[in-house]
DOVOMI-318185 format. One record per atom (N, C-alpha, C): residue in three letters; x, y, z. Coordinates in steps of 0.1 Angstrom, whole numbers, plus 5000, padded with zeros to 4 digits. Last residue first. Layout:
N
ALAXYZ/...
! end
This chain:
243
PHE527663569742/PHE527663639755/PHE528363559766/GLU526763639709/GLU527763569718/GLU527763649731/VAL524063579688/VAL524663669698/VAL525563589707/VAL522663589656/VAL523563519665/VAL524163619675/ARG519563599639/ARG520663669645/ARG521363589655/GLY517363459629/GLY518663419625/GLY519863489631/ASP515263729633/ASP515363589630/ASP516663559624/GLU516363969656/GLU515963939642/GLU516063789641/ALA515964199684/ALA516164069678/ALA515764059664/THR517764499692/THR516564429689/THR516864289682/GLU519164719717/GLU519364609706/GLU517964539705/TYR517665039721/TYR518164909726/TYR518364819714/GLY516565249709/GLY517565279718/GLY518165159725/ALA514365279690/ALA514265199702/ALA515265229713/ASP514265409666/ASP514065489678/ASP514065409691/GLY514365209647/GLY515365309647/GLY515365399660/LEU511865079650/LEU513165019656/LEU514265119657/ARG509265129643/ARG510065229650/ARG511365179656/ARG507964919633/ARG507965039625/ARG508965139631/LEU507964739654/LEU508864709643/LEU508964839634/MET505864829670/MET507164839675/MET508164829663/ASP503664779653/ASP503764909659/ASP505264929663/GLU503864499649/GLU504164589638/GLU504364739643/SER505464379679/SER504364399670/SER504764489658/MET508064159690/MET507564299687/MET506464299677/HIS509763979704/HIS508363959704/HIS507664099701/THR512564169720/THR511964059711/THR510464069712/LEU515564329728/LEU514164329728/LEU513664229717/ILE518264269749/ILE517764259735/ILE516264249736/VAL520864389769/VAL519364379768/VAL519064369753/ARG523464319792/ARG523064339778/ARG521564309777/LYS523664319819/LYS524864369811/LYS524464389797/ALA521064459839/ALA521564349830/ALA522664409822/GLY519764629857/GLY521264619856/GLY521764509848/ILE517264689868/ILE517664549866/ILE519164539864/ALA516864959867/ALA516864889880/ALA517364749879/PRO516865019840/PRO517965059848/PRO518064989861/LEU514264929831/LEU515464849829/LEU516664889837/LYS512065109837/LYS512364989845/LYS513664919843/ASP511865309818/ASP511865339832/ASP512365229841/ARG511765159794/ARG512765269796/ARG512965309811/LEU509465009797/LEU510764949799/LEU511865049801/VAL507365179790/VAL507465129804/VAL508865079806/SER507865229763/SER507665339772/SER507765299787/LEU507864979752/LEU509165039754/LEU508965159764/SER505564749768/SER505864849759/SER507164919762/LEU504464409772/LEU505264529776/LEU505464619765/HIS501264259779/HIS502564269772/HIS503264399776/ALA498864259793/ALA499564129790/ALA500864139783/ARG497464549779/ARG497364439789/ARG498164319784/VAL499564819769/VAL498464729767/VAL498564619778/VAL500565149763/VAL500565039773/VAL499364949771/LYS502265279735/LYS500965239741/LYS501165129751/GLU504865279724/GLU504465379734/GLU503265329742/PHE505465019712/PHE506465129714/PHE506065219725/MET504864679723/MET504464809718/MET505564909720/TYR506364449731/TYR505364439721/TYR504964569714/CYS508964309740/CYS508564449739/CYS507564469728/GLU510564079761/GLU509564109752/GLU509264259752/CYS514064049764/CYS512864099770/CYS511764129759/ILE516863889775/ILE515963899763/ILE514563929769/PHE519763969789/PHE518363979792/PHE517563999779/LEU522863839797/LEU521963869786/LEU520463859791/ASP523963829822/ASP524863859811/ASP524063899799/ALA522063999848/ALA522263889838/ALA523263929827/GLY521464179869/GLY522864149866/GLY523164039855/ARG518264049872/ARG519264129878/ARG520664089875/ALA516163899862/ALA517163949852/ALA518264029859/ALA514563839884/ALA514863739874/ALA515963779865/GLU514164079898/GLU514963969904/GLU515363869894/ILE512664209879/ILE513864269884/ILE514764159890/LEU510464059874/LEU511464069863/LEU512764129868/THR508764109895/THR509563989895/THR510663979884/ASP507364339889/ASP508564349896/ASP509364219897/THR505964339857/THR505864289870/THR507264299876/TRP504364449827/TRP505464479837/TRP505064409850/GLU503164159809/GLU503164309812/GLU504164329823/THR504763899789/THR504263959802/THR504064109801/ASP506363619778/ASP505363719775/ASP504763769788/GLY509763589789/GLY508463529784/GLY507563649780/SER512163699796/SER510963749802/SER509763669800/TYR515163529802/TYR514063559792/TYR512763589799/CYS518463559810/CYS517163569814/CYS516263599802/ILE521563399816/ILE520663449806/ILE519263449812/THR524763389827/THR523363389831/THR522563459820/LYS527663159828/LYS526863279822/LYS525463269827/GLY528862929836/GLY529363059841/GLY528663179836/GLU527362729824/GLU528762749820/GLU529262889824/ALA524362869831/ALA524962769824/ALA526462809821/GLU521262969843/GLU522662969846/GLU523362849840/ILE518463149837/ILE519163029833/ILE520663049835/ARG515363249845/ARG516763289847/ARG517563159846/TYR512363299828/TYR513363209832/TYR514663279834/ALA508863369834/ALA510163409830/ALA511263309835/LEU505663209827/LEU506963219834/LEU508063299827/CYS502363149835/CYS503263199826/CYS504563239833/PRO500562859845/PRO501162979848/PRO502263019838/GLY498962919814/GLY500062909823/GLY499862829835/ALA496863019800/ALA497862949792/ALA499162939801/ARG495263159816/ARG494563049809/ARG495662969802/GLU496763369825/GLU496763249833/GLU496063139827/ASP498763559807/ASP497463499805/ASP497363369813/HIS500763749822/HIS500363739808/HIS498963689806/ARG503063819843/ARG501663849842/ARG501263859827/VAL505163559859/VAL504963689852/VAL503463699849/PRO507163379882/PRO505863409876/PRO505763549870/TYR510263239873/TYR509563339880/TYR508163369874/PRO512562959876/PRO511363019870/PRO510663129879/THR515762899871/THR514862949882/THR513663019875/VAL517962649864/VAL516862729858/VAL515962769870/ARG520962539854/ARG520262579867/ARG519262689863/LEU521462249834/LEU521262399835/LEU520662419849/GLY521561979831/GLY522862049833/GLY522762199834/GLY518761929830/GLY519661899819/GLY520961969819/ILE518162129856/ILE517462079844/ILE518462049833/GLU517462209887/GLU518562149879/GLU517962079868/ASN515962509897/ASN515762369892/ASN516962329884/PRO515462739923/PRO516362689913/PRO516062539910/LYS512062859926/LYS513262779932/LYS514162749920/GLY509962969914/GLY510563049925/GLY511762979931/ILE508262669906/ILE508362809904/ILE508962879916/GLU509562379893/GLU509162439906/GLU509362589905/VAL508362239862/VAL509362319870/VAL508662359883/GLU507761919850/GLU507162039856/GLU508162109865/ARG508861749822/ARG509161789836/ARG508561919840/LEU508961469803/LEU508261599805/LEU508361639820/THR511161299783/THR510761329797/THR510161469797/LEU511561039761/LEU511061179762/LEU510561199777/GLU513960839745/GLU513260869758/GLU512861009758/PHE513160719712/PHE513960789722/PHE513160819734/PRO511260629694/PRO512560559695/PRO513560619704/LEU507860619706/LEU509060699702/LEU510360619704/LYS504860519696/LYS505960479703/LYS507260539698/ARG501660669699/ARG502860649691/ARG504060609701/ASP498160709696/ASP499260659703/ASP500460649694/GLY496360999684/GLY496760859683/GLY497960829691/PRO496661309666/PRO496061219675/PRO496461079673/TYR498061579661/TYR498461439656/TYR497961339665/THR496561789673/THR497361799660/THR497561669654/ALA495161739696/ALA494561829686/ALA495261839673/ALA496861559709/ALA495461519705/ALA494861609695/PHE499061729714/PHE499161619704/PHE497761569700/LEU497761899732/LEU498361959720/LEU498461849710/LYS497161729753/LYS496061799746/LYS496561859733/ASP499661649761/ASP498761549756/ASP497661619748/TYR500761899770/TYR501361819759/TYR500461719753/TRP499061949791/TRP498962039780/TRP499661969768/VAL499861749809/VAL498461759804/VAL498361839792/PRO502561799813/PRO502161679806/PRO500661679801/LEU502462069825/LEU503062049812/LEU502561909806/GLU501562129850/GLU500562069841/GLU501062059827/PRO503862399856/PRO502962289861/PRO501862259851/PRO505962489827/PRO505062519839/PRO504362389844/GLY508662269817/GLY507762389816/GLY506962399828/ALA510862079796/ALA510562139809/ALA509662259808/VAL511861799780/VAL510961919779/VAL510561959792/LEU514561619769/LEU513861669781/LEU513161799777/LEU515361329752/LEU514961469751/LEU514161499763/PRO518061089744/PRO516861139752/PRO516661289750/ARG518760989710/ARG519261039724/ARG517961089731/THR517760929686/THR517860819695/THR518260869709/ARG515961039657/ARG516561069670/ARG516660939678/LYS515461079629/LYS515760949635/LYS516560959648/ALA514561289615/ALA515861299621/ALA516361169627/VAL511961169607/VAL512961229598/VAL514361229603/LEU510561049628/LEU510360999615/LEU511361049605/GLN511261159654/GLN510861019652/GLN511060969638/ALA511661429649/ALA512661349656/ALA512461199654/ASP509261499638/ASP510461509630/ASP511561429636/LEU507661469661/LEU507461389649/LEU508661389640/VAL508761669677/VAL508861539681/VAL508661439670/PHE508261909662/PHE509661869666/PHE509761719669/PHE505561899660/PHE506361889648/PHE507761849651/PRO504761929687/PRO504461809680/PRO505261789667/LEU505962189694/LEU506462059700/LEU506061939692/GLY505062429686/GLY505962359677/GLY506362219682/GLY503562559705/GLY502862479695/GLY503762409685/PHE504662729723/PHE504562589727/PHE504162499715/HIS504562989714/HIS505662959722/HIS505762809725/ASP502263009699/ASP503463079694/ASP504663059702/ALA500362889716/ALA500862819704/ALA502162879698/HIS500862909751/HIS500262969739/HIS501062909727/PHE501862819776/PHE501162729767/PHE500362799756/HIS505162919785/HIS503762909787/HIS503162839775/THR507962849782/THR507562949792/THR506062949795/VAL509962559781/VAL508662619777/VAL508262729787/LEU512962439770/LEU512262509781/LEU511062589775/ILE514362139760/ILE513462249755/ILE512762309768/THR517461979755/THR516362029764/THR515562139757/ASP519261899736/ASP519061809747/ASP517761849755/ILE520061889702/ILE519261959713/ILE518861869724/ALA520961729682/ALA521961769692/ALA521261849704/ASN518961689664/ASN519261579673/ASN520261619684/ARG518861929649/ARG517861909659/ARG518261799669/ASP521062139639/ASP521061999642/ASP520061969653/ILE519962399618/ILE520162349632/ILE520162199632/GLY519662569595/GLY520562459595/GLY520862409609/PHE517662759592/PHE519062809597/PHE519962689600/THR515562619583/THR515962739575/THR517462769579/LYS515162429603/LYS515662389590/LYS516162499581/MET514262599623/MET515462519625/MET516062469612/ALA511962709611/ALA513062799614/ALA514362719616/ILE510362479611/ILE510662539598/ILE511962629600/LEU510062439638/LEU510762339630/LEU511162399617/SER508662669646/SER510062659650/SER510762549642/SER506062759644/SER506862759632/SER508262719634/ALA504962749670/ALA504462669660/ALA505362659647/GLY507862769694/GLY506562809687/GLY506162729675/CYS509362689718/CYS509262619705/CYS507962649699/ASP511562799744/ASP510362799737/ASP510462739723/ILE514862769741/ILE513962839749/ILE512662869741/LEU516762469737/LEU515862569732/LEU515162639743/PHE520262379741/PHE518862379744/PHE518062489737/ASN523162269751/ASN522462279738/ASN520962269741/ALA526262279768/ALA524862309768/ALA524362319753/ARG529062259765/ARG528262139767/ARG526762159765/ALA529862499755/ALA530762389754/ALA530062259756/GLY526662599741/GLY527962629748/GLY528862509746/THR523662749728/THR524762649729/THR525962699736/VAL520262799723/VAL521462839731/VAL522462719731/HIS517862929703/HIS518762819704/HIS519962859711/PHE514463029707/PHE515863069709/PHE516662939711/CYS511463119694/CYS512362999696/CYS513763049696/THR508363249685/THR509463249694/THR510163119696/ASN507663229649/ASN507263229663/ASN508563219672/PHE509363439624/PHE508963309629/PHE508463329644/ARG508063729607/ARG509063659616/ARG508463529621/GLY506763929592/GLY507163799586/GLY508063719594/GLY505964139608/GLY507264149601/GLY507764029594/SER504063919627/SER504464059624/SER505864059619/GLY502763679632/GLY503663689621/GLY504063829618/PHE501163669655/PHE500563709642/PHE501463729631/ALA502563629678/ALA501563529674/ALA501063549660/ASP505863759670/ASP504663739679/ASP503763639673/GLY509263649666/GLY508063709662/GLY506963689673/CYS511663529665/CYS511563629675/CYS510263709673/GLY513463229660/GLY512263299658/GLY512063399669/LEU516063179665/LEU515463109654/LEU514063169650/PHE518563359675/PHE517163379675/PHE516663299662/GLN521163189692/GLN520663229679/GLN519063239680/LEU523763239715/LEU522363229713/LEU521963269699/ARG526463099732/ARG525963149719/ARG524463129718/MET529163149755/MET527863099751/MET527363169739/
! end
């Protein structure tokens, strides 16, 4: 399996990084994890075939994780001339949030030349989504933009977990236990803040998870200034990881 960080930044463009968007491909799998507001620009920057993407998994409804969907869909309709179906899966009330997002960005009815399915995931249960086995776990970020989720994704004999945005919660242990790749948000280096993780907390918690590989993402300027002291792999826009 192959993952490319199309965007690994926070909501504020720290480090000049694109909003969160990870592209995962395998022998059959081709999907995105999150689609932040700048994601279409990132896809074009890194030469991604947008029409080959089958599924988009959304962790929560903040714009730096979800706000790129209108641009992706409009590009699919008007530029990429997509014809194959597209599945977008996310937390409960995904269709409501999708309609609100389009109403705020590109209002008006439109007829798409491809089938678009919006699927609400069942939290705490394995979901069969576009050939993937996806188990969503509740995390602690901002319930006004959720429920906010971490995903454990099984595909082609590999397991990847993404924490989503969250402060520490023990559900991350089950979500990421023994994963081949655990992508974990790490917003701050030392200071503990509400709704996000800091490296000072993760150093104590990650050994209990036992993931085979950990990569930190969604880092603030505070964290980016101290990458040399992180002690873990860190994400960069465009970076490719084989797992």
